[in-house]
Structure formats: C-alpha cells, structure tokens
Residue, then its C-alpha position, 0 to 999 in steps of 0.5 A: m619377590r622383587l619389591l620396589s618403590y617408584l614415582l607415578d604422577g609425582e606420588a611415591r608408590y610401591g609394587a612388585a617387579v614381575d615378568g613384563g613390568v610392575v604390579d602396583l601394590t599401593r592400589r591393592i594393599g596400600r590401605d593396610y601397608s603404606d609403603v615397603k617399610a610398613l609392609i616389612a614391619a607388619n611381616a606381611l610378605a605373604d599378603a603382597q605375594e597373594a596380591v600379586a599372584g595371577q596379576k598382569p603388570d600395571h606399569a612398564l618398568d622402563k616407564l617408571v622413575l625408580l626410588p630407593p626400595v625403602l624410602a625412609p629407613e631409620k638407619l642406613w649403616c655403611i661398613g668400610v674395609n670389609y673385603a680381603e685386600r681392602n685393608a692393604e689398599y690403604k698402604d699404611n702397614s696396619d693390621l687387619p681390623k678386629y672390628p668393622s669400620l662404620f659410618v651412617r648416611s642420610m637417605s638424601s644422599m641416595t637416589g634410585s636406579g636409573q636416576p642421575i647421581e650428582k657430581p658436586k660443584v665443589s669437587d672433582q673426586l666423585d668415586y664409585e663403590g659397588e656394594l651388597v645391601i642387607v635389609i632388616g626384617q625382624g628388628g631386635r637388640h643383642i641378636p645372637r649371631e646364630k639367629a642373625w639370618s632370620h632377621i634379614f628380609g632381603m637384599t639389594l644393591c648400592n653404589e656408595g658414591t663418595i666425594r674423596d677429598w671431603l672424607r678428611h675435613g674433620k679429624f676423626n670422621v668421614t661423614q661429609g664425603k659420604n653424604f653429598d646429596r644424590s651422590g649414591s644410589i640404592g636399588p633397583w629392588i629388594v629381592t626377598a630372602d625366601e627367593l634369595d638365601p642371604r647366606g650366599p655366596h653372592d657375587i658383586v661387580t662394578r662397571v664404569n662405561g662397561e669396564v669392570r672395575q670391581q669384582d668379588t664375592t661374599e665368600r671373601l668378606m672379613f665381617p660376614f652378614d651374620f656378624l654385622i647384624s650381631y655386632l650392630s645390634t649390640f649397641a643399637t636396636l635394629k628396626p624393620g627396613d633398616m639397611i646395612v651396606t656391607g662394604t666394597p671390594t678393591g678397585a674403587g677409582a681412588r686406588f688407581d694411579p692416577p685416580r680415575w674419578l667419575r665424570d659427567g656422563d659416565v655410566v656406573e653399573v653395580e650388579s649381582s647375578r641373583i639380584g640384578v643391575l643398579r645403573n646410574t649416569v653421572a650428572a654434574e650439579q647445576 
C-alpha cells in the first residue's frame, strides 16, 4: 500500500495512492485514525486496506498538494556517512567509523513531493542528498538487531537538503545547516513493508535537471537498517511514525570541484525503483 498525506481545500488529509489517483482515507476511516501516524500507532493497516478495496479514486494525484507522509513524527533521525566511499570523500585520512554519525531535523525543514524546496537568502550553498527512509511501525527500546525488521512499517524517500556553509557555525554540531525551513523534502508516499521488503536490496538514484549525480544500493551500507534500529533504540525509545533517514551515497554537489550548488529553478529527483520518485523544484527565498 502507498500511504500519503496531502492538502485539500487547506485541510491536511491522508489517503492511498492507487491506479488512477488517490482514495481518501480521511473520509472513510478518519473517525478512528486521524492521520497516517495514528494509523501506524494503531497497527491498523488492515483497516486501511479494507477501506480502499474496490474503491475508485477520489482525487487525481497531480491535482493534490502533497505533504510529507507522516506530518508530525516525534523523531526524524538522520544518518551521515553511511555508504562505502563516503568517508573517503572527506579527505581527512580517518578510519572507517565504528558507529553512525547522527543528527536530527525538524519537520519545518521538510516539504512534500512536488513542492518547492527553498534556497535561503543567506547562502548560495544549497546541496542535495538523496536518501532512503525507514518508517517505524511498532516502537520500542533496546530492540535486538534480529527483531529490528519487524519494527519497520514501510519506506519512503528524502532529499536531505543541506546548507553547506552553515554546517560548521558551531564547534561540534551540524544542526544549523540541516534545519533551514523547507530546505529538504520527504515523500511522495510510504510503501508499506507487506509490499516492499525492507531487507532489500534497494537502489537509490539522485538526478539534478535529469543528470544522474548519485547512484548506489543498500547492499553497500556500512550500517544497515536493522543495525540502525537496534543502535538508536539503545538510547531512545522509537515511536510509531518516527523516521530514520539512512544516509546519502557519494556525489553530493559539495564533492565536485568546483562544487555544484543548487540554483533557483533546478529540479531534483530522488528515485528508488520500488518506491517511486520524489521530485522538487528549487525556489529562491523571497
């Protein structure tokens, strides 16, 4: 099932993407589950599937303003330096990391598929980072690695947009450069684990104006999905709807010589063949 959130007449709603459009679940089961996060928390995927079965689309997909599939996750974890060769891109002669690099983002820094991502006034260094995202279903603490797969509700995509010259404003953190309003995107939908085995392998491709910039597969992750769930839950309770952005391959704009920053009007596409395409156009902050 492909679950998505969207705006209709200014109201946030949710539904299922099907052939020909979107079936509105807010109208059908919203009295029981107010949004995608509530549906996940209630372990109510079967109710959604039943509500969609045999229904004709209520809306054309291209007429909707898409939002990130989970509107208000308690936690949006982001993993850095997680694909082979990514560590070498830093050219600091450091050993391969023993543990994941980790930071968090606010949802105000994210927009939905098809919506503009914002190049801020204060910087010309907006960069793209195409990433796969795992969405937590069943929460928990101290989750054993061998049980981690059962805690994944589904997968989506992220352009983890970054303002590079703001990453080192502080001595130890990257938070500023990772949290500019509307600098990244998530979507277009969550593909549920019953239709898309999170064990993979999963491909990931990032294109800018049609040019492939990043391309890799989860077979080359240094810290696989099950490790990340076990590791994160060691110190933090994972909750239904939490999202883990699992790292970007080599080839971000900062790694070119000279760097290739995003400009007003550029189109960024992040694609995984069994999930779909997350597509956004860059717009300069007004």
